[in-house]
C-alpha positions, 0 to 999 in steps of 0.5 A: 374439254367440254366439247370433247366430253360431249362428243365422246358421250361422257356429258350431255349437250347442256354442258356446252351451255355452261361455256356461255354462262362462265365466259361473260364474267371474264369479259365483264371483269376485263372491260370494267378493269375490276381485276388485274391480269393475274386475277383475270387469268387465275383468280376469277370465279366460274359460275355455271351449272357445271359447278356445285357452289357451297356458298352465296359469296358474291366475291368475283375473284380470289388471290390466285397466289392462295386459292382456297379450294372452293368450288368455282375457283382454280384448284390449289397447286400443292407439291406431292410425291408419288412413289418417290417422284415429285409432282404437284396436284396440277400434274393430276389434272387435264385428262379427265375429272379428278377426285382428291382425298385425304388419307381417310377418303377410301370410300370416296374412291370406291364411289368414284370408281363406280360412277366412272364405270357406270357412267363411262366417264373419265374420272380418276381418284387420288388419295393420300396414302402410302403411294401418294404423300403430301410433304407440306401437309397442306393438301387437305386444309388448302382444299378444305376437305379434311382427312375424310372429305373429297374434292372433284376437279374438272379437267380444266383445273376448276374445283367443281365440288367439295365436301369435308364429310365422310361418306358412310 
């Protein structure tokens, strides 16, 4: 996704440098035998300038069965319903950047639409509301965004940034 983004002109060439920053931690963990196979594949923390961390926690991995929605980790999979059709958060990822919000995240969507148009980047907002529901009631808690915050997910399903604050 990084190479495609740079080639399409959506990102600067510096994004490619983050590949070298993120991948060594996987190799080091595998060599050290510090993580089991599931953690290595799904629970390892990505660290690079393509992620805006919110903490200085040195933990290299989290339990992939219960991801916390923190930047640098894989986005939690939450069952959703869109216009009566079942899907999950992971069905929303892959084509570009995704902004997830709770029911009070409308202003975040306006900001995302403006950024997408101004910067000519693939960014789609998805917020809970009449068309998109969360039958488990866990999306905002698992992503750590509350009803008025937002989470930005990279095309590879890694949380790049999140905020629990309402934009005013």
